[in-house]
C-alpha positions as CSV (number, residue, x, y, z in Angstrom):
1,X,-25.5,44.4,-34.6
2,X,-22.7,41.8,-34.0
3,X,-20.1,41.1,-31.3
4,X,-17.6,38.4,-30.8
5,X,-15.8,37.5,-27.6
6,X,-13.7,34.6,-26.5
7,X,-14.6,32.2,-23.6
8,X,-13.5,28.7,-22.7
9,X,-14.9,25.3,-21.6
10,X,-13.4,22.0,-20.5
11,X,-12.8,19.0,-22.7
12,X,-11.6,16.3,-20.3
13,X,-9.0,18.0,-18.3
14,X,-7.9,20.4,-21.0
15,X,-9.4,23.8,-21.8
16,X,-10.8,24.8,-25.2
17,X,-11.2,28.3,-26.6
18,X,-14.8,29.0,-27.6
19,X,-15.9,31.9,-29.8
20,X,-19.0,33.5,-28.4
21,X,-20.8,35.3,-31.3
22,X,-23.8,37.5,-30.5
23,X,-26.1,38.8,-33.2
24,X,-28.9,41.3,-32.5
25,X,-31.5,41.6,-35.3
26,X,-35.0,43.0,-35.8
27,X,-37.9,40.6,-35.2
28,X,-39.9,39.1,-32.4
29,X,-38.0,39.1,-29.0
30,X,-36.4,35.7,-28.7
31,X,-33.2,34.4,-27.3
32,X,-31.5,31.4,-28.9
33,X,-28.2,29.7,-28.0
34,X,-26.8,27.3,-30.6
35,X,-23.6,25.3,-30.9
36,X,-24.3,22.1,-29.0
37,X,-25.0,23.7,-25.6
38,X,-25.9,21.4,-22.6
39,X,-28.7,22.2,-20.1
40,X,-26.5,24.4,-17.9
41,X,-25.5,26.5,-21.0
42,X,-29.1,26.8,-22.2
43,X,-30.2,27.9,-18.7
44,X,-27.8,30.8,-18.9
45,X,-30.5,32.6,-20.9
46,X,-32.5,33.4,-17.8
47,X,-29.4,34.2,-15.7
48,X,-28.1,36.6,-18.3
49,X,-31.4,38.3,-18.8
50,X,-32.0,38.9,-15.1
51,X,-28.3,40.0,-14.5
52,X,-28.4,42.6,-17.3
53,X,-31.7,44.1,-16.0
54,X,-30.7,44.1,-12.3
55,X,-27.4,45.8,-13.1
56,X,-29.2,48.8,-14.7
57,X,-28.7,47.9,-18.3
58,X,-31.5,47.5,-20.9
59,X,-32.1,44.0,-22.1
60,X,-32.6,44.3,-26.0
61,X,-36.1,43.5,-27.1
62,X,-34.8,42.0,-30.3
63,X,-34.0,38.6,-31.9
64,X,-30.8,37.5,-30.1
65,X,-28.8,34.6,-31.4
66,X,-25.7,33.4,-29.6
67,X,-23.4,31.0,-31.4
68,X,-20.8,29.0,-29.5
69,X,-18.1,27.9,-32.0
70,X,-16.8,25.5,-32.9
71,X,-20.3,24.2,-33.4
72,X,-19.5,20.5,-33.3
73,X,-17.9,20.6,-29.8
74,X,-20.3,20.0,-27.0
75,X,-20.4,22.9,-24.5
76,X,-20.9,22.2,-20.8
77,X,-21.0,24.2,-17.6
78,X,-21.8,27.8,-16.6
79,X,-18.5,29.4,-17.6
80,X,-20.1,31.2,-20.7
81,X,-22.5,33.4,-18.7
82,X,-20.2,36.4,-18.4
83,X,-19.1,36.3,-22.1
84,X,-22.7,36.0,-23.3
85,X,-23.8,39.0,-21.2
86,X,-20.9,41.1,-22.3
87,X,-21.5,40.1,-25.9
88,X,-25.1,41.4,-25.7
89,X,-24.1,44.6,-24.0
90,X,-21.3,45.2,-26.6
91,X,-23.5,44.4,-29.5
92,X,-26.2,46.8,-28.2
93,X,-23.6,49.5,-27.7
94,X,-24.3,49.8,-23.9
95,X,-20.7,48.8,-23.1
96,X,-17.3,49.3,-24.7
97,X,-14.5,46.9,-24.0
98,X,-11.0,47.1,-25.4
99,X,-8.7,44.4,-26.8
100,X,-11.6,41.8,-27.0
101,X,-9.7,39.7,-29.6
102,X,-7.0,38.9,-27.1
103,X,-9.1,38.5,-23.9
104,X,-10.5,35.4,-22.4
105,X,-13.8,35.9,-20.5
106,X,-15.1,33.3,-18.1
107,X,-17.5,33.3,-15.2
108,X,-21.0,32.4,-13.9
109,X,-23.6,35.1,-13.3
110,X,-26.0,35.3,-10.4
111,X,-29.3,37.0,-11.0
112,X,-28.1,40.2,-9.4
113,X,-25.0,40.4,-11.6
114,X,-22.6,39.0,-9.0
115,X,-19.8,36.8,-10.4
116,X,-19.5,33.2,-9.1
117,X,-16.4,31.0,-9.4
118,X,-16.4,28.2,-11.9
119,X,-14.3,24.9,-11.7
120,X,-11.4,24.2,-14.1
121,X,-10.1,27.7,-14.4
122,X,-6.4,26.6,-14.3
123,X,-6.5,24.4,-17.5
124,X,-8.7,27.0,-19.2
125,X,-6.2,29.8,-18.5
126,X,-3.2,27.6,-19.3
127,X,-4.7,26.7,-22.7
128,X,-5.5,30.3,-23.4
129,X,-2.0,31.5,-22.5
130,X,-0.4,28.9,-24.8
131,X,-2.6,30.1,-27.6
132,X,-1.7,33.8,-27.4
133,X,-4.4,35.1,-25.0
134,X,-2.6,36.9,-22.2
135,X,-5.5,38.9,-20.7
136,X,-8.2,37.1,-18.6
137,X,-11.4,38.5,-17.2
138,X,-12.8,36.2,-14.6
139,X,-14.5,36.1,-11.1
140,X,-12.6,37.4,-8.1
141,X,-12.8,34.0,-6.4
142,X,-10.9,32.4,-9.3
143,X,-8.2,35.1,-9.5
144,X,-5.6,33.3,-7.3
145,X,-6.0,30.1,-9.2
146,X,-5.5,31.9,-12.6
147,X,-2.3,33.6,-11.4
148,X,-0.7,30.1,-11.0
149,X,-0.1,30.4,-14.8
150,X,2.9,32.7,-15.4
151,X,2.8,36.1,-17.1
152,X,-1.0,36.3,-17.4
153,X,-2.7,39.7,-17.1
154,X,-5.6,38.9,-14.8
155,X,-8.7,41.1,-14.4
156,X,-10.7,39.8,-11.5
157,X,-14.2,41.2,-11.0
158,X,-16.9,40.5,-8.5
159,X,-19.9,42.1,-10.2
160,X,-21.0,42.8,-13.8
161,X,-21.1,46.6,-13.1
162,X,-17.4,46.5,-12.3
163,X,-16.6,46.4,-16.0
164,X,-18.8,49.4,-16.7
165,X,-17.4,51.5,-13.8
166,X,-13.9,50.0,-14.2
167,X,-13.8,49.2,-10.5
168,X,-11.3,46.3,-10.7
169,X,-7.6,45.7,-10.2
170,X,-5.4,44.8,-13.1
171,X,-2.2,42.9,-12.4
172,X,0.3,40.6,-14.0
173,X,1.3,37.7,-11.8
174,X,4.8,36.4,-12.5
175,X,4.4,33.2,-10.4
176,X,7.6,31.5,-9.4
177,X,7.8,28.1,-7.7
178,X,10.8,27.1,-5.7
179,X,12.5,24.0,-6.8
180,X,12.8,22.5,-3.3
181,X,13.4,18.8,-3.3
182,X,11.1,17.7,-0.5
183,X,8.2,18.8,1.7
184,X,8.4,18.6,5.5
185,X,7.7,15.1,6.9
186,X,4.8,15.0,9.2
187,X,5.2,13.4,12.6
188,X,2.3,11.1,12.1
189,X,3.5,9.7,8.8
190,X,7.2,8.9,9.6
191,X,8.6,5.4,9.0
192,X,10.4,5.7,12.3
193,X,7.1,4.9,14.1
194,X,6.9,1.5,12.4
195,X,8.6,-1.2,14.5
196,X,10.4,-4.0,12.6
197,X,9.2,-4.8,9.1
198,X,12.6,-4.1,7.6
199,X,11.8,-6.3,4.5
200,X,8.6,-4.3,3.8
201,X,10.3,-1.0,4.3
202,X,13.0,-2.0,1.9
203,X,10.4,-3.0,-0.7
204,X,8.5,0.4,-0.2
205,X,11.8,2.2,-0.7
206,X,12.4,0.4,-4.0
207,X,8.8,1.1,-5.1
208,X,9.2,4.8,-4.3
209,X,12.6,5.0,-6.0
210,X,11.5,3.6,-9.4
211,X,7.7,4.2,-9.2
212,X,7.0,0.5,-9.1
213,X,3.6,-1.1,-8.2
214,X,3.5,-2.9,-4.9
215,X,1.3,-5.4,-3.1
216,X,1.6,-6.2,0.7
217,X,0.2,-9.5,1.9
218,X,-0.1,-10.3,5.6
219,X,-2.4,-11.1,8.5
220,X,-4.6,-8.5,10.2
221,X,-2.7,-6.0,12.4
222,X,0.7,-6.7,10.9
223,X,1.0,-3.0,9.8
224,X,0.2,-3.1,6.1
225,X,-1.9,0.0,6.0
226,X,0.4,1.8,8.4
227,X,3.3,1.1,6.1
228,X,1.4,2.1,2.9
229,X,0.2,5.4,4.3
230,X,3.8,6.5,4.9
231,X,5.0,5.9,1.3
232,X,4.4,9.6,0.3
233,X,6.8,10.6,3.1
234,X,9.7,9.1,1.0
235,X,8.5,10.5,-2.4
236,X,10.2,13.7,-3.5
237,X,7.8,16.6,-4.2
238,X,6.5,17.2,-7.7
239,X,8.5,19.1,-10.2
240,X,6.9,22.3,-11.6
241,X,5.7,20.5,-14.7
242,X,4.3,17.6,-12.7
243,X,2.7,20.0,-10.2
244,X,0.8,21.9,-13.0
245,X,-0.5,18.5,-14.4
246,X,-1.8,17.4,-11.0
247,X,-3.3,20.8,-10.0
248,X,-5.2,21.0,-13.3
249,X,-6.9,17.7,-12.6
250,X,-7.9,18.8,-9.1
251,X,-9.1,22.1,-10.5
252,X,-11.4,20.3,-13.0
253,X,-12.9,18.2,-10.3
254,X,-13.3,21.2,-8.0
255,X,-11.1,19.5,-5.3
256,X,-8.4,22.2,-4.8
257,X,-8.0,22.9,-1.1
258,X,-6.0,26.0,-1.9
259,X,-6.1,28.0,-5.1
260,X,-3.1,30.1,-4.1
261,X,-0.4,27.5,-4.9
262,X,0.2,24.5,-7.0
263,X,0.0,21.1,-5.5
264,X,3.5,20.0,-4.7
265,X,3.0,17.0,-2.5
266,X,2.4,13.8,-4.4
267,X,-1.3,12.6,-4.1
268,X,-2.3,9.6,-2.0
269,X,-5.7,8.3,-2.8
270,X,-7.3,5.4,-0.9
271,X,-10.9,4.7,-2.2
272,X,-13.2,2.4,-0.3
273,X,-13.8,-1.1,-1.7
274,X,-17.4,-0.2,-2.5
275,X,-16.3,2.2,-5.3
276,X,-17.8,1.9,-8.7
277,X,-16.1,1.6,-12.1
278,X,-16.9,5.3,-12.9
279,X,-15.6,6.4,-9.5
280,X,-12.3,4.5,-10.0
281,X,-11.5,5.3,-13.7
282,X,-13.8,8.3,-14.3
283,X,-17.0,8.7,-16.3
284,X,-20.6,9.8,-15.7
285,X,-23.0,11.5,-18.1
286,X,-20.6,14.5,-18.0
287,X,-17.3,12.6,-17.7
288,X,-15.0,13.6,-14.8
289,X,-11.6,12.1,-13.8
290,X,-11.8,9.2,-11.4
291,X,-9.4,8.0,-8.6
292,X,-6.8,6.8,-11.1
293,X,-6.4,10.3,-12.5
294,X,-6.6,12.0,-9.0
295,X,-3.7,9.7,-8.2
296,X,-1.6,11.0,-11.1
297,X,2.0,11.3,-10.2
298,X,1.2,9.9,-6.8
299,X,-0.1,6.7,-5.2
300,X,-3.4,4.9,-5.6
301,X,-3.8,2.6,-2.6
302,X,-6.4,-0.2,-2.5
303,X,-6.8,-1.6,1.0
304,X,-8.5,-5.0,1.4
305,X,-7.7,-5.6,-2.2
306,X,-9.8,-8.7,-2.8
307,X,-12.9,-7.0,-1.3
308,X,-13.2,-4.8,-4.4
309,X,-15.6,-6.1,-7.1
310,X,-13.7,-8.0,-9.7
311,X,-15.2,-6.1,-12.6
312,X,-14.0,-2.9,-11.0
313,X,-10.5,-4.1,-10.5
314,X,-10.3,-5.3,-14.1
315,X,-10.7,-1.8,-15.5
316,X,-7.3,-1.0,-13.9
317,X,-5.5,-3.0,-16.6
318,X,-5.4,-0.2,-19.2
319,X,-4.2,2.7,-16.9
320,X,-1.5,0.4,-15.4
321,X,-0.2,-0.4,-18.8
322,X,-0.9,2.7,-20.9
323,X,-0.5,5.3,-18.1
324,X,-3.7,7.0,-19.3
325,X,-7.4,6.2,-19.4
326,X,-9.7,6.8,-22.4
327,X,-13.5,7.2,-21.9
328,X,-15.6,7.1,-25.0
329,X,-19.0,8.8,-25.3
330,X,-21.3,9.1,-28.3
331,X,-20.3,12.8,-28.8
332,X,-16.7,12.9,-27.6
333,X,-13.7,10.8,-26.4
334,X,-11.9,11.9,-23.2
335,X,-8.4,11.0,-22.2
336,X,-7.1,11.4,-18.7
337,X,-3.6,10.9,-17.4
338,X,-3.1,8.1,-14.9
339,X,0.6,7.6,-14.1
340,X,0.8,6.5,-10.5
341,X,2.2,3.9,-8.1
342,X,-0.4,1.2,-7.7
343,X,-0.3,0.0,-4.1
344,X,-2.5,-2.6,-2.5
345,X,-2.8,-4.7,0.6
346,X,-4.6,-7.9,1.4
347,X,-4.9,-10.8,3.8
348,X,-3.6,-14.2,2.7
349,X,-7.1,-15.7,3.2
350,X,-10.6,-14.6,4.3
351,X,-9.9,-15.0,8.0
352,X,-6.5,-13.5,7.5
353,X,-4.4,-16.1,9.4
354,X,-3.2,-18.5,6.7
355,X,0.4,-19.4,7.4
356,X,0.3,-17.9,10.9
357,X,2.5,-19.6,13.5
358,X,0.1,-18.4,16.3
359,X,-1.8,-21.3,18.0
360,X,-4.4,-18.8,19.3
361,X,-5.4,-17.7,15.8
362,X,-5.3,-20.7,13.5
363,X,-6.6,-20.4,9.9
364,X,-10.3,-21.6,9.7
365,X,-10.7,-21.2,5.9
366,X,-11.2,-24.2,3.6
367,X,-9.2,-24.5,0.4
368,X,-12.3,-23.6,-1.6
369,X,-12.8,-20.4,0.4
370,X,-9.2,-19.4,0.0
371,X,-9.2,-20.1,-3.8
372,X,-12.5,-18.2,-4.1
373,X,-11.1,-15.2,-2.1
374,X,-7.9,-15.0,-4.3
375,X,-9.8,-15.5,-7.6
376,X,-11.1,-12.0,-7.3
377,X,-7.7,-10.8,-8.3
378,X,-7.0,-12.0,-11.9
379,X,-3.6,-13.2,-13.1
380,X,-3.2,-10.4,-15.6
381,X,-3.8,-7.8,-12.9
382,X,-1.4,-9.4,-10.5
383,X,1.2,-9.7,-13.3
384,X,1.2,-5.9,-13.5
385,X,2.4,-5.5,-9.9
386,X,6.2,-5.5,-9.6
387,X,6.7,-6.2,-5.9
388,X,4.7,-8.9,-3.9
389,X,5.8,-8.5,-0.3
390,X,4.9,-10.7,2.7
391,X,4.3,-8.7,5.9
392,X,4.8,-11.0,8.9
393,X,3.0,-10.7,12.3
394,X,5.2,-9.0,14.8
395,X,6.1,-10.7,18.1
396,X,5.9,-9.0,21.5
397,X,9.7,-8.3,21.7
398,X,9.6,-6.4,18.4
399,X,6.6,-4.3,19.4
400,X,8.1,-3.3,22.8
401,X,11.7,-2.9,21.5
402,X,13.4,0.5,21.9
403,X,15.7,-0.1,19.0
404,X,15.9,2.9,16.7
405,X,13.9,2.4,13.5
406,X,14.8,3.6,10.0
407,X,13.1,7.0,9.5
408,X,11.5,8.6,6.5
409,X,14.3,11.2,6.4
410,X,16.9,8.4,6.0
411,X,14.9,6.6,3.4
412,X,14.2,9.6,1.2
413,X,17.9,10.4,1.0
414,X,18.4,7.2,-0.8
415,X,15.3,7.5,-2.9
416,X,16.3,11.0,-4.1
417,X,19.8,9.7,-4.9
418,X,18.3,6.8,-7.0
419,X,15.8,9.1,-8.7
420,X,18.5,11.6,-9.6
421,X,20.4,8.8,-11.4
422,X,17.2,7.8,-13.3
423,X,16.3,11.4,-14.3
424,X,19.8,11.8,-15.8
425,X,19.5,8.4,-17.5
426,X,16.2,9.2,-19.2
427,X,16.7,12.9,-19.8
428,X,16.5,12.5,-23.6
429,X,13.2,10.6,-23.3
430,X,9.6,11.2,-22.3
431,X,9.9,9.3,-19.0
432,X,11.7,9.8,-15.7
433,X,11.7,6.5,-13.7
434,X,12.6,2.9,-14.2
435,X,9.0,1.8,-13.6
436,X,8.0,3.8,-16.7
437,X,10.6,2.3,-19.0
438,X,9.4,0.4,-22.1
439,X,10.7,-1.6,-25.1
440,X,14.1,-0.5,-26.3
441,X,14.7,1.7,-23.3
442,X,14.8,-1.4,-21.0
443,X,17.4,-3.2,-23.1
444,X,19.4,0.0,-23.6
445,X,19.7,1.0,-20.0
446,X,19.3,-2.3,-18.1
447,X,22.6,-4.2,-18.7
448,X,22.9,-7.5,-17.0
449,X,26.2,-9.3,-16.3
450,X,26.6,-13.0,-17.2
451,X,25.7,-14.4,-13.8
452,X,22.6,-12.2,-13.6
453,X,21.5,-13.4,-17.1
454,X,21.9,-17.0,-16.1
455,X,19.9,-16.6,-12.9
456,X,17.1,-14.8,-14.7
457,X,17.0,-17.6,-17.3
458,X,16.7,-20.3,-14.7
459,X,14.1,-18.5,-12.7
460,X,12.1,-17.7,-15.8
461,X,11.8,-21.3,-16.7
462,X,11.2,-22.5,-13.2
463,X,8.6,-20.0,-12.2
464,X,6.8,-20.0,-15.6
465,X,7.0,-16.2,-15.8
466,X,5.3,-14.1,-18.5
467,X,7.1,-11.7,-20.9
468,X,5.6,-8.9,-18.9
469,X,7.0,-10.3,-15.6
470,X,10.4,-10.6,-17.3
471,X,10.5,-6.9,-18.2
472,X,9.2,-5.9,-14.8
473,X,11.9,-8.0,-13.0
474,X,14.6,-6.3,-15.0
475,X,13.2,-2.8,-14.3
476,X,12.9,-3.6,-10.6
477,X,16.5,-4.9,-10.6
478,X,17.6,-1.7,-12.3
479,X,16.1,0.3,-9.5
480,X,17.8,-1.9,-6.9
481,X,21.1,-1.3,-8.7
482,X,20.5,2.4,-8.7
483,X,19.9,2.3,-4.9
484,X,23.3,0.6,-4.7
485,X,24.8,3.2,-7.1
486,X,25.8,0.4,-9.5
487,X,26.1,1.0,-13.2
488,X,25.2,-2.5,-14.3
489,X,22.7,-5.0,-12.9
490,X,24.4,-7.7,-10.9
491,X,23.3,-11.2,-9.8
492,X,22.2,-10.0,-6.3
493,X,20.0,-7.3,-7.8
494,X,18.2,-9.8,-10.1
495,X,17.9,-12.3,-7.1
496,X,16.2,-9.6,-5.0
497,X,13.9,-8.6,-7.8
498,X,12.9,-12.2,-8.5
499,X,12.0,-13.0,-4.8
500,X,9.5,-10.2,-5.0
501,X,7.6,-12.2,-7.7
502,X,7.5,-15.6,-5.9
503,X,5.1,-14.9,-3.1
504,X,1.9,-15.3,-5.1
505,X,3.3,-18.6,-6.5
506,X,3.7,-20.0,-3.0
507,X,0.2,-19.0,-2.0
508,X,-1.4,-20.4,-5.1
509,X,0.1,-23.8,-4.3
510,X,-1.8,-24.0,-1.0
């Protein structure tokens, strides 16, 4: 006796359709699962056996072989429990189910037959729907997440017996997402609370407009972290396509706070400086996305930048350049998206007061200590950061001033306007923002007038800039021109972009 059902597992952050073949034959009672199962899949033997018995069915005393195809793909997790149990019941003619060839079945079984939720349902259902499977049987607790995919017929069940007694709802969710441009700005993350720091606010607005990487350098208490934590308040919400990408990543890592709606606010991740390589870029024995992927389409913020281990920081080179991270294992290669604004903050020296005008807090660091502190950040990594911004210590009059500050609402108006120009510019390409531009796109869309070209030429020679820095200056200038609603890049746009690349040169000369 034979039965075939369709289930799914995760491969990276994408779902894969798995054929669950069940064969019952005469012989000594034995239960085998083949097809590269991991320990969680092999342990399903006991969960399935107990669930079938405790639900009033008869567990076949025959030779049971379960094949998970394709056989060369490693199977991980507990999402096959329900499909294996139903395959045994269908093959032994204890249960009849219709339309099995077009139904995806996922879920973990408890010993009493109760269905438990599994992580990663969203990418599994999305993959199934794109490959012609429009009916899904899954645990009740995963139903809301599954209906985030449009036009899926979802059959949520809470117990194995529900399928036998047909005690379950069947509904088709036609999920629609409003194309609102922004989410409400929280009172505790508004730029209007930041006194002064006009130069830093301007740089953050440029960063948000073109999705450029940014580094803030300044003494303790100058407001670096306060500024950085407000950057998401001037980032427009995710588009429907971007929201689905981000929500799939959080579904795989079991970090969805609400499974009733897609994530629309851009992520802001701020890992501690003790984080490991695997925690930052992903990995582990069963690879999972790291912070660079959890920051996808949002912001990855590293506070106290030089306090991170150098070997941890160096792994950021690939995701910053390629916008994805590849993790190789002996049996598989996993690729995770990692397109984010890289934001960092640091002190100018170990004590933090280098260059300070305050007589009460003079710098106590030796040249050796300063060089050792800064050497944790390599030149190639620093070269990938578009904006290097000095944040000055505020004086008493600025802190106590009642002058109205630029608010997030005012800033996001300009950011949205600049991004609208960029989306129209790149509508025929696979990118959306100036910070993502590459190769021929830079030279096609970043036109410089003669004065701007001459200034860039002189600065390139004087500062000893790299070819990467040259491209990034042009892309930053393009964003500044977009904020000014200028078609071509002018001399003042290039001048502003260049001054964001000179701060590290001045510090390195100390």
